[in-house]
N, C-alpha and C positions, 0 to 999 in steps of 0.2 A: 228912388231907392227902394226896392221890395222891402216889406215890413220884415222879412225872416234877416235879410241882409243887414237892415238898420240895427236889428237886436244884437247880431252876432258882433257887429262893430263895436256897440255899447258894451259888450259882455267881455270883448278882447282887452278895451280901453281899462274897464274896471277890475280885469283880472291883474292887470299890472300895478294899479293902484292897491289892490289887496296883498299882493307880494311885500310891498313896502310897510303897509299898515299892519298886516299880520294881527296879534292879539296884544302888542306893547301898551295899548292904551289901558286894557283890565290891569294888565300886570303893575302898570305905574300906579295907578290908583290904590293899589292893594298896599298895605304897610307891613314889613317884615316883622314890625313889634306885635304884631297880633298874633305870632306864633303860639299856639297851646301849649302847656307843660308836655302832657302823655294823655291826651284826652281820645281821641275817636279812630278812625277808620282805616280799611284797607281796601284794595281792589282785588285782592287775590291773596287768601291767606292759607297758610297751614301752622298748625301750632307751634309757636317759636319765640324770638327774642329780640332780635335786630332787623331794622330795614336795610335791605341791600339794594343800593341804586341800579339802575337798568341803564339802558342805551339812552343817554343825555337827548338824543333825537326823537325819543318816543315819549319823554318825561309828561310833556304836557296832554299826552291822553290821559293819564291817572295818576299824575302826581297833582297835588294842590298847588306845586311850586311857592310862587309869592305870594299866592292867595292863602296865606297860612291861617285861616278861619277855623274856629272850633266847630261851627256847626256844619262843615262841610266833612260831614262823617265818614262817606263813602270813600276817602282818598287813603294812599299809603301812608301819608304822616299822620292821621288822625285815627288810623286802625280800628275803626267800629266803634270806638269808643270803650273797649272791651278789654284792653291790655291789663289794666290794675286788677279788675276783677279776675281775669283769667290766670294771671300769674298769683294772686291772694289765694286761688284755690289749688296751688302746687304744681300748675303745669306749666309746661314751655310755650311760650308763642311765638311763631315766626311769621312775620310779615314781610311778604316780597313783590317784586316785580319784575324779577327776570325770569320769565315763563317759556321763550321760545326756544327750543333746540336741545340737543343731548347735554349741553354743558351748562344748563341754565340752573339756578337755584331751585327753580319749582322741580325740576327732575332729580335734583339732589335730595332734596328734603322730604320727597313724597314717599320715599321708601321706608320711613321712619314714622310717618305722620299717622295719628290715630283718627282726627278729623281733619278735614279739609273744608275751608270756608272761601267760596269765590263770589265776587258780583259777575253778572251776566253783561258788564259794559265792555271789558276789556278782560276776559276770564283766560284763566291756564285749561288748555283742553286736557281732559283725562280721558285718554285712549284706552283702548281695552289693553294694549302693550303696558301702558304705565299702571293700569290696574293690576295686572300680574304680578307687577314688581313690588306693588303697595302691599306686602302681606299685612300690616298693622292697620291698614285702614278699616275703619268702622262706618264712618258718618260722613257724609257729603253734605254741606249746607250752602244753599244758593243764598245771599244775603241780597234778597230781591226775589224775582220770580222767574223761573225757566231753567232746565237743564239741557240746552240744546249742546253746550261743551262737555257733557259727560257721555261716557257710553254706556246707557243704561241696563242693556243686555248683558253687559260685563259685570255690572255692579249685581244685578240678580244672581248671577251665577257664582260670584264670590261672597254674597252674603253681606253685602255693603249698603246700608241705609241710605237714602236720597231724598232730603227734603227741602222744601223751598218757605219761604214767608208769603205763603197765599194772600192776597188781596192787598199787601203792601202798596200795590203800584196803580190800583183799578181807577181811583179818581184821577190820579196824575195822567194816566195814560187816555182815559175818556176825554180829558179836557185837550191835550195834545191831538186828537183825532178830528175834534172840531177846529182847532187852531189850524191844521193841516189843511182840511178841506176848504177855508176859507184863504188861506194862503196860496191856493194853487189860481184862485183869481189874478192871476198876473202880479202877485204882491212882489215878489224877489225881482224881476225885471224891472217892475215900476220903480222900486226904490233904487236899484243900482243906477237906473236912468238919472234920479236926483243927483245921486253922490257924483256922477260924472258930469254934472252941469247942463243935462239935457232936460226937454219939455215936450215931448212928442205924444200926446194924450191919445190919439187917434190907435198907435203904435201898440200900447198896451191894453187900450180899451177894447179892440176888435174882438178880444178873445175872452173877456168877462162876462159871466153870468151872475145872476142873483141865484141864491139857493132856494129861495121861495119857489114853488111849484116844480121842484124836481122830485125825481124819484132816487130815495137814497137806502142802499141795504148794506148789512152787515154779515158776512161771512163767518159763523162763531158768534155766538148770541151768549155769552157766558155774563159775567159781573161786569166785564169791561164793555162787552158789546151792548149789553142793556143799559150801561149809564151812558153811553155815546147816543143810543136812541133817545134816551130822556132828555139830553141836553140839545137834542135837534128838534124837538117837539116845539120852541118859539120860533122856529124859522118859517114854520108853515110850509113845510115841504110838501108836494103832491101825495106822496105815499112813503112810509118807511117798511120796508121789508126786511127778513131775516130767515139765514139758511142754518141749520144746526140741526145734530142728531136728535135733541130733545127740544119740544116746545115749551113755549112760556106758559105758566100756570095761567089759567082765564084772566084772574084778577090783574097781574103783571100785563099782560098782552093788553087789556082794554086800557090801562093806566098810559101807556106809549104810544096805542092805536096803531100796532105793528102787525103785520100779515106776515105768516110763515109760508115759504116758499119750498116745496119738497125737492126739485130737481133744482142740480146746480147750474145747468146750461140754461135752463128757463129762468132762473134767478137773475143771472148776470145780464140775461138779454133784456131784460127790463131797467135795470139800473142806470141812472146817469152818474152815479158815484158808488161805488164799494169798498168795504173795509174788510180786509183779510186775505183767506186762502184763494190763490189764483194759481195755475201752471200754463202751460202751453196750451192745453186742448181747450178749458172756459174761456181762455183769453179771446180765442176765435169769436165767441158768443157774446162778447162785449157790445154794447151801443158804441157804435163810432162816435167818439169824441167824449167817452166816458173819463170819469177820474178814478184813481185806483190809490187808497190809501192803505199802507201795511203796517199794522202797528203791533202784529203778533210776533213773527219769527221771520226773519230774511229769508230764509230755504223756503218758505212757502211759495215764494214767488220766483219764477225762473227770469233771473236778471236779464239774460241776453233776449230772451222772448220781449219782456218788457220794455227794455230800450228800443228792440225793434219796431214794438207798438208805437212807441212815442214819435220815434222817426218818421213813421208811415203816417201818423196821425189818425191812427184807429184810437189809440189811448191819447186824450188830450192833457192829462197830467197824471205825475206819480209821486207821492209823497210818503213819509214815514221817517223810521229812525231805527229799524232794524237790518242788517246786512247779514248776507249768508256765511261771511267769516268777519270777525272783528276782532280789532279795529280793521274796517275795509282798506284793501290794499290801495294806494295812492292812484292806480289808474284803473280802479273799479269804473265800469261801464256807467254805473247809476250816480257815480259822483257827477258826471257831466253831461248825462242825457237830457236832451231837449227835445221838444215837441217840433212840429214846422215852422212855428213861428218863434222858435228861438227861447221859449219859456217852460213852464209846465213841471219844474223840476223842484219838488220840497221836501229833498233829504236832507236829514241832519245826523249827526252822530248820536249815538244810542243814549240817549239822555231823557225823555219822557218818563221814565220810571224811578228817576233817581233826582227829583225836585228834592229841595231841602225838607219838606215835610214828608216825603216817600222815605228819604233816607232815615230819619227818625224813627219812621215805623219799621222799616226791614233792620236797622240796626236792634231795635228792642226786640223784633221778634227772633232775629239770629239768636242772641244771648238766652231767650226763652228756650228755644230747640235744645241748645247745648246745655243749659241747666236740666232739662227733662232727661237728656241722654246720661248725663253724668250722676244725676241722683235715681236713674231708672223709673223715672214718671212715663206714663204714657203720651205719647205725641198727640196735637190736635190732629185730628183725621184730615183736614183739608190742606195739611201742610206735607203730608205723606206722599212724593211720588214713587218711590221705592221701597217696600217694607223689606221684613226678612225674608230674603229669597223670591219675591214676588211684585211686580207692578201692582200699585194702589190706585193708578187714576188712568182714565182714556185720553186724558187732555193731551199727552205727549205722545201717545202712541203704543202698542205693544210692539218694540223695536226689537 
């Protein structure tokens, strides 16, 4: 039987098993008695007072459900751990998960909200039309990093500040990068083979390579990109490259022994693996069989072009946790896209930057941003995406 047919057969059988298994094991192991009183988080927030249940079919995406643990600060039930503090200041605090559509609680409450807090993992999308209705809105805070769910040009026009908890995710995401690179060594199909009772070593080994001796590059070499390069050093890669509008300081570049490449096409043509920004044109210049890891923003990569490159064998693997729309539609092509051997997919829900450690950082940072706003104190410059009437960073473009 051809290797690709063999893996597809295994994949079909495992898919049936997963339908039955789902996530009940995790849910059963959690004790409902661990439910906290009124401590922590939110997934999407607007100042207010009660949690409004959403569609039960979507609760698993952003509810703690049976896993009612105080440490899960980024859930609707735990409300970022700031309800008591917020209400002690005399403010109304509304936590909600009904975010899609004209009849959603999000659209109902946004018209009266002064502060909007969202997480980037399953956000409410603040469009230009909604901003026009939000006459009282003064501050948008991402409990985490990234404003892709916010129309930044509209916030500039309307004098709304946009901030994030910059740096709260850098360690978590850099570690996820390395995990994703190693995961693409056919780990997923190999594990599913074991679950399904098979043992065909040659099937999964035929496309598994060492990281040692390979060229790895990062497109975008900020705090996450640099930390990813640091963590790749022990693997003895042939060379580490980076592409960015700003070069590393000399000492930092020497510390990771990384070489800058100024032309994007030249950059991707040299890499066996690449982290970050890719669209249709540079994809043509990738080495055949390269791995692509995207932990930046989903829209950076053309989903259809990536899927086509996997199918054709031009890319041997694609991994990451960011999607052009979140949550990703059930029929999203990158949920199931595979390489020519039926593997090469390392996509997961957007969770790399919401580890328990990251949650502690971004909840603390969110509270600090709001405290500064309410008291009139200056915000930390690195957290400001949009100030009063102007963009303050190049990281997300001058939209």
